[in-house]
Backbone as a chain_set.jsonl record, in Angstrom:
{"seq": "MKTAVIIPALNEAGNIAKLVQETMTQPVEWVFVADNGSTDKTAVLAQKAGAIVISEPRRGYGYACAAGTKAALAAGAGILAYMDGDFSSLHIELPRLLAPIKQNQADLVLGSRVLGHIAAGAMLPHQRFGNWLSARLMSRLYHVTVTDLGPYRAIRADLMRSLKMCEMTFGWPTEMMVKVAKGNGRIIEVPVSWHVRRSGRSKVSGTLRGSLLAAYYILGVTLRYAR", "coords": {"N": [[-12.203, -11.625, -5.373], [-9.063, -12.128, -4.243], [-7.422, -11.108, -1.267], [-4.497, -9.504, -0.105], [-2.74, -8.448, 2.721], [-0.286, -6.129, 3.393], [2.358, -5.491, 5.482], [4.745, -3.339, 6.29], [7.566, -3.508, 8.372], [9.693, -2.514, 10.996], [11.545, -3.346, 13.632], [9.278, -3.991, 15.371], [8.519, -5.681, 17.44], [6.962, -5.553, 19.728], [4.42, -5.132, 18.814], [3.727, -6.629, 16.532], [2.836, -9.381, 16.511], [0.227, -9.498, 17.678], [-1.047, -7.723, 15.98], [-0.901, -9.052, 13.489], [-2.397, -11.391, 14.068], [-4.942, -10.306, 14.62], [-5.505, -9.016, 12.217], [-5.756, -11.163, 10.526], [-8.255, -12.094, 11.135], [-9.95, -10.78, 9.55], [-11.538, -10.397, 6.232], [-9.363, -11.632, 4.504], [-6.833, -13.233, 2.532], [-4.074, -13.501, 2.791], [-1.438, -12.418, 4.948], [1.264, -10.464, 4.701], [4.322, -9.789, 6.128], [6.732, -7.471, 5.795], [9.818, -7.544, 6.719], [12.01, -5.125, 7.637], [14.853, -5.289, 8.073], [14.969, -5.688, 10.849], [16.21, -5.638, 14.214], [15.27, -6.882, 16.36], [12.839, -9.301, 17.542], [10.921, -9.223, 15.549], [10.457, -10.539, 13.006], [10.39, -13.295, 13.702], [8.256, -13.418, 15.545], [6.153, -12.498, 13.96], [5.948, -14.526, 12.048], [5.279, -16.723, 13.658], [2.785, -15.899, 14.42], [1.326, -16.265, 12.17], [1.817, -14.924, 9.813], [3.223, -14.432, 6.507], [6.515, -14.009, 6.177], [8.62, -11.662, 4.732], [11.897, -10.943, 3.962], [13.595, -7.929, 3.87], [16.408, -6.446, 3.861], [17.453, -3.97, 3.132], [17.284, -0.784, 4.282], [14.455, 1.27, 4.409], [11.289, 2.607, 3.901], [9.912, 2.352, 1.486], [11.343, 0.275, 0.243], [10.603, -1.894, 1.879], [7.797, -1.963, 1.49], [7.74, -2.476, -1.26], [8.93, -5.021, -1.402], [7.084, -6.597, 0.006], [4.892, -6.208, -1.658], [5.718, -7.399, -4.076], [5.819, -10.103, -3.3], [3.132, -10.547, -2.65], [1.832, -10.134, -5.095], [2.953, -12.214, -6.555], [1.79, -14.328, -5.252], [-0.771, -14.236, -6.159], [-2.683, -12.341, -5.465], [-5.582, -10.239, -5.701], [-6.315, -7.851, -4.662], [-4.469, -5.437, -2.946], [-3.659, -4.488, 0.264], [-2.465, -2.057, 2.538], [-0.893, -1.493, 5.638], [0.523, 0.031, 8.552], [2.995, -1.3, 10.862], [2.695, -0.646, 13.53], [0.358, -0.661, 14.978], [-1.216, 1.586, 14.79], [-3.334, 1.785, 13.099], [-6.617, 0.307, 12.745], [-7.602, -3.047, 12.538], [-10.254, -3.776, 12.213], [-11.363, -1.911, 10.583], [-10.625, -2.48, 8.056], [-12.421, -3.719, 6.11], [-13.792, -1.451, 5.141], [-11.98, -0.267, 3.427], [-11.652, -2.197, 1.497], [-14.157, -2.691, 0.336], [-15.058, -0.701, -1.683], [-13.392, -1.338, -3.862], [-13.943, -4.022, -4.343], [-16.572, -3.725, -5.128], [-16.281, -2.492, -7.499], [-16.059, 0.3, -7.576], [-13.895, 1.871, -7.167], [-10.355, 2.315, -7.775], [-8.155, 2.829, -6.215], [-8.173, 3.069, -2.8], [-8.167, 5.239, -0.136], [-7.422, 5.486, 3.267], [-8.711, 7.892, 5.246], [-7.633, 9.812, 7.829], [-8.351, 12.292, 8.551], [-11.012, 12.557, 7.789], [-11.966, 10.679, 9.478], [-11.039, 9.734, 12.643], [-8.633, 11.032, 14.841], [-6.699, 10.016, 17.4], [-5.905, 11.464, 20.606], [-2.659, 12.701, 20.799], [-1.709, 11.058, 18.792], [-0.892, 12.179, 16.402], [1.448, 14.676, 15.936], [1.469, 18.316, 16.139], [3.065, 19.446, 14.006], [3.066, 17.342, 12.226], [0.384, 17.133, 11.532], [0.055, 19.585, 10.215], [1.885, 19.304, 8.07], [0.744, 17.131, 6.75], [-1.718, 18.206, 6.009], [-0.853, 20.256, 4.265], [0.436, 18.753, 2.255], [-1.712, 17.233, 1.284], [-3.332, 19.274, 0.263], [-1.698, 20.268, -1.805], [-1.507, 17.961, -3.377], [-4.187, 17.641, -4.173], [-4.605, 19.992, -5.664], [-2.582, 19.945, -7.666], [-2.984, 17.529, -9.006], [-5.622, 17.294, -9.55], [-7.475, 15.909, -7.951], [-9.503, 14.936, -5.146], [-8.417, 14.893, -2.049], [-7.862, 14.367, 1.424], [-5.939, 13.438, 3.064], [-2.747, 11.866, 3.411], [-2.264, 9.309, 4.336], [-0.979, 6.041, 5.416], [-2.676, 3.809, 5.402], [-4.381, 1.885, 3.22], [-5.836, 0.62, 0.117], [-5.489, -1.131, -2.981], [-6.134, -2.03, -6.404], [-4.687, -4.969, -7.625], [-3.838, -5.408, -10.291], [-3.606, -2.826, -11.234], [-1.595, -1.91, -9.571], [0.575, -3.358, -10.472], [1.148, -2.034, -12.829], [2.225, 0.41, -12.157], [4.952, 0.686, -11.755], [6.708, 1.253, -9.503], [9.164, 3.267, -7.884], [10.151, 4.815, -5.811], [11.882, 4.489, -2.931], [11.628, 5.28, -0.312], [10.089, 7.189, 2.359], [8.473, 8.38, 0.569], [7.112, 6.573, -0.938], [4.252, 5.814, -0.614], [3.121, 8.224, -1.503], [4.009, 8.378, -4.139], [2.518, 6.282, -5.216], [-0.061, 7.377, -5.099], [0.123, 9.704, -6.771], [0.756, 8.62, -9.243], [-1.429, 6.991, -9.816], [-3.378, 8.978, -9.935], [-2.446, 10.518, -12.123], [-2.847, 8.682, -14.092], [-5.525, 8.731, -14.362], [-6.955, 7.139, -12.591], [-9.503, 5.814, -10.432], [-9.92, 7.311, -7.451], [-10.806, 7.176, -4.115], [-11.729, 8.249, -0.8], [-12.071, 6.867, 2.466], [-13.364, 7.078, 5.788], [-11.131, 6.582, 8.494], [-9.648, 5.576, 11.617], [-6.983, 6.765, 13.744], [-4.367, 5.899, 15.844], [-2.413, 6.086, 18.892], [0.698, 4.5, 18.836], [1.024, 1.201, 20.122], [3.286, 0.104, 21.269], [6.838, 0.634, 21.491], [8.887, 2.939, 19.534], [8.176, 5.587, 17.318], [9.323, 5.744, 13.943], [9.073, 8.004, 12.502], [7.58, 10.278, 13.809], [8.909, 9.984, 16.153], [11.416, 11.135, 16.204], [13.009, 14.269, 15.449], [14.513, 14.342, 13.128], [13.441, 12.142, 11.709], [10.824, 13.062, 11.228], [11.311, 15.337, 9.637], [12.589, 14.193, 7.421], [10.553, 12.53, 6.4], [8.642, 14.47, 5.665], [10.13, 15.84, 3.728], [10.507, 13.886, 1.699], [7.859, 13.239, 1.027], [6.703, 15.704, 0.174], [8.547, 16.282, -1.828], [8.17, 14.205, -3.732], [5.502, 14.67, -4.419], [5.661, 17.161, -5.726], [7.584, 16.676, -7.737], [6.526, 14.762, -9.594], [4.55, 16.192, -10.727], [5.532, 17.73, -12.741]], "CA": [[-10.852, -11.074, -5.456], [-8.307, -12.473, -3.047], [-6.793, -9.928, -0.688], [-3.282, -9.634, 0.685], [-2.383, -7.291, 3.532], [1.164, -5.963, 3.439], [2.731, -4.718, 6.666], [6.171, -3.067, 6.432], [7.845, -3.478, 9.81], [11.064, -2.379, 11.464], [11.608, -3.41, 15.1], [7.921, -3.892, 15.91], [8.269, -6.914, 18.188], [5.924, -5.334, 20.723], [3.108, -4.951, 18.182], [3.464, -7.352, 15.295], [2.099, -10.643, 16.659], [-1.193, -9.202, 17.891], [-1.546, -7.095, 14.761], [-1.086, -10.103, 12.485], [-3.499, -12.242, 14.492], [-6.215, -9.611, 14.472], [-5.723, -8.762, 10.797], [-6.169, -12.421, 9.898], [-9.681, -12.33, 11.391], [-10.694, -10.045, 8.529], [-11.69, -11.153, 4.984], [-8.131, -11.588, 3.718], [-6.229, -14.543, 2.317], [-2.681, -13.513, 3.208], [-0.816, -11.275, 5.616], [2.703, -10.446, 4.457], [5.098, -8.834, 6.92], [8.017, -7.186, 5.162], [10.749, -7.196, 7.788], [12.95, -4.2, 7.029], [16.131, -5.322, 8.761], [14.772, -5.561, 12.295], [17.224, -6.211, 15.105], [14.559, -7.559, 17.448], [12.191, -10.553, 17.134], [9.767, -8.93, 14.69], [10.241, -11.575, 11.998], [10.028, -14.555, 14.366], [6.921, -13.286, 16.131], [5.185, -12.38, 12.867], [5.774, -15.853, 11.459], [4.54, -17.539, 14.62], [1.404, -15.42, 14.457], [0.65, -16.711, 10.96], [2.154, -14.118, 8.64], [4.304, -14.81, 5.616], [7.53, -12.985, 6.421], [9.531, -11.372, 3.632], [13.038, -10.198, 4.471], [14.149, -6.865, 3.029], [17.395, -5.815, 4.74], [17.743, -2.586, 2.743], [16.421, 0.09, 5.066], [13.653, 2.208, 3.635], [9.875, 2.237, 3.902], [9.553, 1.908, 0.149], [11.914, -1.051, 0.006], [9.778, -2.888, 2.572], [6.515, -2.06, 0.793], [7.973, -3.104, -2.556], [9.181, -6.447, -1.189], [5.798, -7.218, 0.335], [4.054, -6.152, -2.852], [6.193, -8.416, -5.013], [5.397, -11.417, -2.802], [1.673, -10.643, -2.729], [1.471, -10.292, -6.502], [3.352, -13.569, -6.949], [0.837, -15.268, -4.644], [-2.021, -14.178, -6.904], [-3.654, -11.444, -4.843], [-6.295, -9.324, -6.583], [-6.341, -6.576, -3.96], [-3.38, -5.253, -2.004], [-3.938, -3.514, 1.314], [-1.248, -1.69, 3.265], [-1.047, -0.878, 6.949], [1.78, 0.063, 9.288], [3.15, -2.354, 11.863], [2.736, -0.094, 14.885], [-0.98, -0.725, 15.559], [-1.884, 2.881, 14.733], [-4.575, 1.546, 12.353], [-7.431, -0.775, 13.302], [-7.927, -4.117, 11.588], [-11.703, -3.871, 11.993], [-11.744, -0.939, 9.563], [-10.138, -2.945, 6.763], [-13.491, -3.883, 5.112], [-14.135, -0.158, 4.535], [-11.039, -0.029, 2.348], [-11.778, -3.221, 0.469], [-15.477, -2.715, -0.285], [-15.196, 0.026, -2.952], [-12.705, -2.039, -4.944], [-14.721, -5.23, -4.637], [-17.813, -3.304, -5.781], [-15.867, -1.808, -8.728], [-16.309, 1.728, -7.454], [-12.631, 2.58, -7.016], [-9.116, 1.601, -8.071], [-7.326, 3.073, -5.046], [-8.97, 3.564, -1.669], [-7.298, 5.814, 0.886], [-8.004, 5.665, 4.584], [-8.514, 9.277, 5.663], [-7.702, 10.09, 9.262], [-9.014, 13.592, 8.675], [-12.451, 12.291, 7.725], [-12.298, 9.779, 10.58], [-10.732, 10.166, 14.006], [-7.235, 10.987, 15.252], [-6.65, 9.974, 18.856], [-5.03, 12.448, 21.23], [-1.256, 12.32, 20.831], [-1.34, 10.165, 17.692], [-0.197, 12.992, 15.401], [1.923, 15.926, 16.499], [1.017, 19.47, 15.346], [3.779, 19.623, 12.744], [2.63, 16.279, 11.321], [-0.935, 17.522, 11.026], [0.237, 20.658, 9.232], [2.532, 18.749, 6.893], [-0.225, 16.291, 6.066], [-2.681, 19.126, 5.388], [-0.198, 20.908, 3.137], [0.656, 17.758, 1.203], [-3.012, 16.892, 0.703], [-3.766, 20.41, -0.55], [-0.897, 20.265, -3.022], [-1.921, 16.806, -4.169], [-5.498, 17.922, -4.758], [-4.496, 21.064, -6.652], [-1.703, 19.589, -8.773], [-3.404, 16.32, -9.727], [-7.064, 17.379, -9.798], [-8.195, 14.914, -7.171], [-9.924, 15.465, -3.858], [-7.914, 14.069, -0.959], [-7.677, 15.101, 2.675], [-4.938, 12.773, 3.881], [-1.767, 11.021, 2.712], [-1.967, 8.252, 5.296], [-0.478, 4.776, 4.874], [-3.698, 2.76, 5.399], [-4.955, 2.011, 1.891], [-5.989, -0.601, -0.67], [-5.383, -0.863, -4.412], [-6.258, -3.173, -7.293], [-3.369, -5.542, -7.896], [-3.434, -5.21, -11.684], [-3.167, -1.443, -11.341], [-0.322, -1.786, -8.879], [1.611, -3.902, -11.363], [1.44, -1.098, -13.924], [2.733, 1.692, -11.677], [6.42, 0.702, -11.82], [7.118, 2.056, -8.357], [10.612, 3.397, -7.763], [10.524, 5.575, -4.615], [12.147, 3.508, -1.885], [11.681, 6.014, 0.947], [8.749, 7.54, 2.837], [7.7, 8.89, -0.55], [6.479, 5.465, -1.672], [2.79, 5.94, -0.699], [2.786, 9.391, -2.302], [4.205, 7.982, -5.533], [1.358, 5.489, -5.597], [-1.205, 8.272, -5.3], [0.259, 10.598, -7.917], [0.739, 7.839, -10.486], [-2.822, 6.606, -10.074], [-4.078, 10.196, -10.335], [-2.028, 10.89, -13.469], [-3.433, 7.703, -14.994], [-6.988, 8.882, -14.28], [-7.559, 6.094, -11.783], [-10.565, 6.235, -9.512], [-9.416, 7.397, -6.085], [-11.769, 7.658, -3.134], [-11.315, 8.169, 0.59], [-13.035, 6.398, 3.459], [-12.875, 7.492, 7.113], [-10.498, 5.594, 9.376], [-9.121, 6.169, 12.845], [-5.52, 6.732, 13.889], [-4.155, 5.759, 17.274], [-1.045, 6.086, 19.401], [1.281, 3.159, 18.744], [0.89, 0.482, 21.394], [4.593, -0.229, 21.822], [7.972, 1.061, 20.689], [9.08, 4.332, 19.169], [7.91, 5.876, 15.917], [10.474, 6.097, 13.12], [8.795, 9.318, 11.93], [7.337, 11.292, 14.837], [9.758, 9.735, 17.318], [12.594, 11.992, 16.154], [12.873, 15.414, 14.557], [15.084, 13.943, 11.838], [12.474, 11.303, 11.022], [9.713, 13.896, 10.77], [11.769, 16.183, 8.544], [12.839, 13.351, 6.249], [9.269, 12.117, 5.85], [8.064, 15.63, 4.994], [10.946, 16.114, 2.546], [10.234, 12.917, 0.647], [6.458, 13.333, 0.606], [6.54, 16.924, -0.623], [9.38, 16.168, -3.017], [7.511, 13.335, -4.713], [4.286, 15.36, -4.859], [6.019, 18.218, -6.675], [8.383, 16.178, -8.854], [5.73, 14.061, -10.586], [3.611, 17.14, -11.344], [6.179, 18.415, -13.852]], "C": [[-10.123, -11.353, -4.161], [-7.493, -11.268, -2.58], [-5.546, -10.288, 0.101], [-3.057, -8.34, 1.442], [-0.865, -7.261, 3.66], [1.51, -5.024, 4.585], [4.25, -4.522, 6.665], [6.496, -2.894, 7.912], [9.34, -3.395, 10.084], [11.045, -2.3, 12.989], [10.241, -3.152, 15.741], [7.551, -5.146, 16.705], [7.152, -6.755, 19.212], [4.528, -5.258, 20.149], [2.732, -6.036, 17.187], [2.624, -8.614, 15.469], [0.607, -10.397, 16.786], [-1.803, -8.589, 16.644], [-1.818, -8.132, 13.678], [-2.293, -10.967, 12.833], [-4.846, -11.574, 14.265], [-6.523, -9.315, 13.003], [-6.226, -10.016, 10.089], [-7.605, -12.801, 10.206], [-10.555, -11.628, 10.358], [-10.751, -10.85, 7.225], [-10.475, -11.022, 4.074], [-7.563, -12.997, 3.604], [-4.801, -14.624, 2.838], [-2.359, -12.264, 4.013], [0.685, -11.415, 5.411], [3.34, -9.39, 5.348], [6.455, -8.684, 6.247], [8.963, -6.669, 6.231], [11.903, -6.389, 7.202], [14.267, -4.114, 7.805], [16.024, -5.152, 10.262], [15.894, -6.227, 13.076], [16.591, -6.863, 16.321], [13.881, -8.811, 16.876], [10.962, -10.337, 16.248], [9.462, -10.074, 13.729], [9.762, -12.877, 12.621], [8.604, -14.506, 14.894], [5.85, -13.181, 15.055], [4.904, -13.74, 12.242], [4.983, -16.77, 12.383], [3.068, -17.162, 14.672], [0.629, -15.784, 13.201], [0.949, -15.913, 9.708], [3.194, -14.815, 7.775], [5.331, -13.696, 5.713], [8.469, -12.88, 5.221], [10.673, -10.523, 4.192], [13.514, -9.18, 3.436], [15.125, -6.07, 3.886], [17.755, -4.386, 4.37], [16.764, -1.658, 3.444], [15.719, 1.102, 4.163], [12.222, 1.727, 3.578], [9.437, 1.696, 2.545], [10.115, 0.548, -0.197], [11.045, -2.138, 0.643], [8.443, -3.074, 1.861], [6.668, -2.781, -0.544], [8.192, -4.607, -2.422], [7.892, -7.185, -0.863], [4.868, -7.265, -0.853], [4.438, -7.237, -3.849], [5.724, -9.806, -4.587], [3.889, -11.596, -2.931], [1.198, -10.826, -4.166], [1.812, -11.698, -6.995], [2.385, -14.611, -6.409], [-0.507, -15.267, -5.353], [-3.076, -13.278, -6.301], [-4.291, -10.531, -5.889], [-6.413, -7.932, -5.988], [-5.169, -6.557, -2.991], [-3.769, -4.179, -1.007], [-2.667, -3.288, 2.116], [-1.611, -1.073, 4.61], [0.276, -0.952, 7.685], [1.794, -0.968, 10.413], [3.104, -1.889, 13.294], [1.404, -0.088, 15.607], [-1.662, 0.646, 15.611], [-3.196, 2.8, 13.96], [-5.297, 0.341, 12.937], [-7.797, -1.785, 12.219], [-9.409, -4.173, 11.257], [-12.193, -2.872, 10.946], [-11.315, -1.365, 8.163], [-11.263, -3.149, 5.734], [-13.926, -2.58, 4.452], [-13.25, 0.14, 3.336], [-11.241, -0.991, 1.181], [-13.082, -3.118, -0.317], [-15.561, -1.932, -1.598], [-14.495, -0.642, -4.125], [-13.486, -3.287, -5.335], [-16.019, -4.907, -5.382], [-17.546, -2.515, -7.066], [-16.223, -0.329, -8.726], [-15.025, 2.54, -7.379], [-11.477, 1.68, -7.417], [-8.132, 1.695, -6.906], [-8.203, 3.68, -3.962], [-8.019, 3.998, -0.568], [-8.05, 5.931, 2.204], [-7.696, 7.064, 5.076], [-8.704, 9.423, 7.165], [-8.405, 11.405, 9.513], [-10.53, 13.421, 8.652], [-12.916, 11.402, 8.866], [-11.961, 10.381, 11.928], [-9.242, 10.0, 14.273], [-7.191, 11.07, 16.77], [-5.666, 11.013, 19.384], [-3.596, 11.916, 21.292], [-0.796, 11.454, 19.679], [-0.617, 10.898, 16.564], [0.18, 14.321, 16.047], [1.508, 17.097, 15.6], [1.741, 19.636, 14.016], [3.426, 18.531, 11.738], [1.277, 16.605, 10.709], [-0.806, 18.602, 9.952], [0.848, 20.118, 7.946], [1.578, 17.89, 6.073], [-1.263, 17.151, 5.335], [-2.095, 19.769, 4.144], [-0.015, 19.954, 1.969], [-0.655, 17.397, 0.506], [-3.542, 18.02, -0.174], [-3.006, 20.461, -1.866], [-1.299, 19.129, -3.949], [-3.235, 17.1, -4.896], [-5.396, 18.947, -5.884], [-3.706, 20.628, -7.886], [-2.232, 18.438, -9.625], [-4.915, 16.222, -9.92], [-7.829, 16.219, -9.175], [-8.597, 15.567, -5.844], [-9.469, 14.513, -2.771], [-7.676, 14.952, 0.262], [-6.51, 14.577, 3.487], [-4.002, 11.964, 2.988], [-1.332, 9.883, 3.625], [-1.576, 6.94, 4.64], [-1.525, 3.658, 4.75], [-4.508, 2.874, 4.116], [-5.1, 0.656, 1.219], [-6.007, -0.233, -2.147], [-5.584, -2.146, -5.201], [-4.873, -3.675, -7.672], [-2.925, -5.305, -9.332], [-2.985, -3.773, -11.924], [-1.795, -1.265, -10.707], [0.82, -2.3, -9.75], [2.063, -2.863, -12.394], [2.14, 0.174, -13.467], [4.253, 1.817, -11.741], [7.003, 1.611, -10.731], [8.638, 2.089, -8.226], [11.062, 4.205, -6.551], [10.693, 4.605, -3.443], [12.267, 4.138, -0.491], [10.26, 6.198, 1.474], [7.878, 8.112, 1.724], [6.943, 7.823, -1.319], [4.955, 5.584, -1.737], [2.347, 7.127, -1.554], [2.948, 9.097, -3.787], [3.019, 7.183, -6.041], [0.176, 6.39, -5.944], [-1.058, 9.103, -6.564], [0.22, 9.821, -9.233], [-0.667, 7.363, -10.825], [-3.606, 7.824, -10.558], [-3.727, 10.594, -11.767], [-2.569, 9.926, -14.516], [-4.942, 7.707, -14.989], [-7.664, 7.713, -13.567], [-8.604, 6.658, -10.831], [-10.044, 6.159, -8.075], [-10.535, 7.9, -5.181], [-11.172, 7.504, -1.741], [-12.443, 7.601, 1.429], [-12.493, 6.792, 4.831], [-12.279, 6.323, 7.89], [-10.003, 6.333, 10.618], [-7.608, 5.968, 12.922], [-5.191, 6.815, 15.373], [-2.674, 5.83, 17.64], [-0.511, 4.658, 19.333], [1.258, 2.5, 20.117], [2.224, 0.211, 22.061], [5.677, 0.316, 20.916], [7.939, 2.539, 20.341], [8.882, 4.534, 17.68], [9.183, 6.245, 15.179], [10.298, 7.481, 12.496], [8.66, 10.365, 13.031], [8.241, 11.128, 16.049], [11.005, 10.588, 17.368], [12.329, 13.157, 15.211], [13.4, 15.066, 13.172], [14.101, 13.108, 11.033], [11.317, 12.102, 10.457], [10.112, 14.741, 9.57], [12.016, 15.384, 7.269], [11.533, 12.925, 5.588], [8.631, 13.263, 5.079], [8.804, 15.939, 3.694], [10.595, 15.171, 1.397], [8.809, 13.034, 0.131], [6.231, 14.553, -0.273], [7.345, 16.848, -1.918], [8.731, 15.333, -4.105], [6.268, 14.016, -5.272], [4.607, 16.391, -5.938], [6.711, 17.669, -7.923], [7.522, 15.554, -9.956], [4.697, 14.979, -11.255], [4.218, 17.846, -12.544], [5.748, 17.858, -15.204]], "O": [[-10.519, -10.869, -3.1], [-6.951, -10.514, -3.387], [-5.536, -11.247, 0.873], [-3.17, -7.255, 0.871], [-0.244, -8.268, 4.0], [1.015, -3.899, 4.649], [4.98, -5.452, 7.008], [5.772, -2.203, 8.627], [10.141, -4.111, 9.482], [10.588, -1.312, 13.564], [10.071, -2.229, 16.538], [6.414, -5.613, 16.649], [6.465, -7.726, 19.531], [3.548, -5.312, 20.892], [1.55, -6.335, 17.013], [1.766, -8.887, 14.629], [-0.19, -11.016, 16.082], [-2.941, -8.894, 16.289], [-2.859, -8.086, 13.022], [-3.124, -11.243, 11.968], [-5.783, -12.204, 13.774], [-7.684, -9.362, 12.595], [-7.03, -9.932, 9.16], [-8.133, -13.737, 9.605], [-11.763, -11.858, 10.302], [-10.086, -11.88, 7.115], [-10.537, -10.392, 3.018], [-7.786, -13.843, 4.47], [-4.359, -15.685, 3.277], [-2.93, -11.196, 3.791], [1.301, -12.368, 5.89], [2.94, -8.226, 5.321], [7.223, -9.639, 6.142], [8.915, -5.496, 6.602], [12.674, -6.889, 6.384], [14.734, -3.028, 8.149], [16.892, -4.539, 10.883], [16.452, -7.241, 12.655], [17.293, -7.343, 17.211], [14.304, -9.323, 15.84], [10.067, -11.181, 16.209], [8.321, -10.528, 13.652], [8.825, -13.497, 12.118], [7.835, -15.449, 14.71], [4.754, -13.718, 15.218], [3.756, -14.065, 11.941], [4.112, -17.512, 11.928], [2.21, -18.004, 14.937], [-0.592, -15.632, 13.161], [0.392, -16.196, 8.647], [3.945, -15.671, 8.243], [5.037, -12.553, 5.364], [9.033, -13.872, 4.761], [10.431, -9.496, 4.827], [13.797, -9.521, 2.287], [14.725, -5.124, 4.565], [18.303, -3.656, 5.196], [15.555, -1.739, 3.224], [16.327, 1.701, 3.276], [11.964, 0.57, 3.245], [8.695, 0.717, 2.459], [9.451, -0.252, -0.856], [10.782, -3.172, 0.029], [8.001, -4.203, 1.651], [5.825, -3.598, -0.916], [7.695, -5.382, -3.239], [7.637, -8.268, -1.39], [4.138, -8.238, -1.043], [3.571, -7.915, -4.4], [5.282, -10.596, -5.421], [3.42, -12.678, -3.284], [0.266, -11.588, -4.422], [1.054, -12.298, -7.756], [2.18, -15.654, -7.028], [-1.303, -16.189, -5.174], [-4.26, -13.437, -6.599], [-3.634, -10.103, -6.838], [-6.59, -6.952, -6.711], [-4.908, -7.541, -2.299], [-4.165, -3.08, -1.395], [-1.889, -4.215, 2.343], [-2.515, -0.242, 4.707], [1.061, -1.877, 7.476], [0.748, -1.444, 10.855], [3.439, -2.653, 14.199], [1.307, 0.425, 16.722], [-2.589, 0.842, 16.395], [-4.075, 3.644, 14.139], [-4.68, -0.534, 13.544], [-8.241, -1.42, 11.13], [-9.787, -4.568, 10.154], [-13.324, -2.98, 10.474], [-11.616, -0.676, 7.188], [-11.078, -2.782, 4.574], [-14.385, -2.599, 3.31], [-13.7, 0.723, 2.35], [-11.025, -0.634, 0.023], [-13.111, -3.424, -1.509], [-16.101, -2.466, -2.567], [-14.951, -0.528, -5.263], [-13.665, -3.571, -6.52], [-16.506, -5.717, -6.17], [-18.464, -1.94, -7.651], [-16.637, 0.224, -9.745], [-15.057, 3.764, -7.512], [-11.59, 0.454, -7.404], [-7.373, 0.762, -6.644], [-8.887, 4.679, -4.184], [-7.172, 3.224, -0.121], [-9.18, 6.418, 2.244], [-6.532, 7.394, 5.303], [-9.788, 9.189, 7.698], [-8.991, 11.608, 10.576], [-11.244, 14.072, 9.414], [-14.103, 11.365, 9.191], [-12.518, 11.407, 12.317], [-8.66, 8.959, 13.97], [-7.596, 12.074, 17.356], [-4.717, 11.393, 18.698], [-3.357, 10.812, 21.78], [0.39, 11.138, 19.587], [0.186, 10.298, 15.849], [-0.663, 15.002, 16.631], [1.225, 16.892, 14.42], [1.109, 19.934, 13.002], [3.479, 18.763, 10.53], [1.051, 16.383, 9.519], [-1.468, 18.545, 8.916], [0.382, 20.439, 6.853], [1.606, 17.923, 4.843], [-1.636, 16.864, 4.198], [-2.743, 19.828, 3.099], [-0.283, 20.311, 0.822], [-0.699, 17.27, -0.718], [-4.13, 17.769, -1.226], [-3.601, 20.674, -2.922], [-1.415, 19.315, -5.16], [-3.366, 16.835, -6.091], [-6.024, 18.792, -6.931], [-4.108, 20.906, -9.016], [-1.963, 18.374, -10.825], [-5.428, 15.206, -10.389], [-8.713, 15.63, -9.798], [-8.081, 16.624, -5.48], [-10.059, 13.449, -2.583], [-7.334, 16.128, 0.141], [-6.122, 15.186, 4.484], [-4.409, 11.445, 1.948], [-0.151, 9.539, 3.672], [-1.812, 6.742, 3.448], [-1.283, 2.664, 4.065], [-5.243, 3.844, 3.931], [-4.554, -0.34, 1.693], [-6.479, 0.84, -2.523], [-5.245, -3.23, -4.725], [-3.989, -2.885, -8.002], [-1.75, -5.029, -9.572], [-2.085, -3.528, -12.727], [-0.94, -0.557, -11.24], [1.91, -1.726, -9.755], [3.233, -2.83, -12.777], [2.607, 0.947, -14.304], [4.784, 2.927, -11.776], [7.69, 2.593, -11.011], [9.314, 1.08, -8.429], [12.263, 4.272, -6.286], [9.726, 3.971, -3.021], [12.926, 3.591, 0.392], [9.345, 5.468, 1.094], [6.677, 8.307, 1.913], [6.208, 8.138, -2.255], [4.397, 5.464, -2.827], [1.331, 7.056, -2.245], [2.124, 9.514, -4.6], [2.566, 7.383, -7.167], [-0.498, 6.189, -6.955], [-1.999, 9.205, -7.351], [-0.299, 10.322, -10.23], [-1.05, 7.335, -11.994], [-4.409, 7.718, -11.486], [-4.609, 10.967, -12.541], [-2.734, 10.29, -15.68], [-5.576, 6.807, -15.539], [-8.792, 7.342, -13.89], [-8.576, 7.838, -10.48], [-9.767, 5.077, -7.558], [-11.141, 8.936, -5.456], [-10.237, 6.733, -1.53], [-13.62, 7.823, 1.144], [-11.277, 6.836, 5.017], [-12.843, 5.23, 7.936], [-9.953, 7.563, 10.649], [-7.043, 5.109, 12.245], [-5.68, 7.7, 16.075], [-1.802, 5.653, 16.79], [-1.197, 3.716, 19.731], [1.447, 3.158, 21.141], [2.294, 0.099, 23.285], [5.472, 0.45, 19.709], [7.074, 3.285, 20.798], [9.366, 3.743, 16.871], [10.028, 6.967, 15.709], [11.267, 8.07, 12.015], [9.519, 11.235, 13.174], [8.332, 12.029, 16.882], [11.599, 10.762, 18.433], [11.524, 13.047, 14.286], [12.807, 15.447, 12.162], [13.932, 13.321, 9.832], [10.875, 11.853, 9.335], [9.358, 14.857, 8.604], [11.695, 15.839, 6.171], [11.415, 12.954, 4.363], [8.134, 13.066, 3.97], [8.183, 16.26, 2.681], [10.408, 15.607, 0.261], [8.576, 12.939, -1.074], [5.633, 14.447, -1.344], [6.887, 17.293, -2.971], [8.744, 15.716, -5.275], [6.011, 13.945, -6.474], [3.905, 16.482, -6.945], [6.459, 18.136, -9.033], [7.77, 15.798, -11.137], [4.052, 14.591, -12.229], [3.498, 18.501, -13.298], [6.208, 18.333, -16.242]]}, "num_chains": 1, "name": "protein.A"}
């Protein structure tokens, strides 16, 4: 099963080249960087590093993920893996996410920072609480056992095609989880680590507005699809 890694990125010029280079050392066929309207050299540096750059000027985490997903599916990928462009996730942990799908043990594999390791300063207290609350609601409402709603994950491409994703905000990863759960897909978690971004400012934890918006969309999607 050929694997594509999709990296949504907005103004990650300080991180993207090294991230792409290191990700390409893993057992993957493609690295797609979905440039979400960056005003710096993110796209240029990603392409020079070996990524296939997809331009998505409409701002929104979901728009970027959707654009990268469309390109990866068109290329013929059998597994889609997602990671953020800020170097908060480690490329060397990618095989942990891919193995359960390749061994036909799971349809969606979530990288759990709670089961793994969160570096000092990588998640602020309100983020930890919001993540805990969202995971508890997800588990209770959809009868699955999850500890984290993190962005580092992998999914079968044929399943992804069937989800008909429509959340174009920070709620995009949550939509993926609830739709797989409602379809009785096999969801498992594997431990991963989470680190302080190497360069630049977070679009979520970097501002109070970003944190509140992320929480609003994540909780909103979790509750809305449970109806």
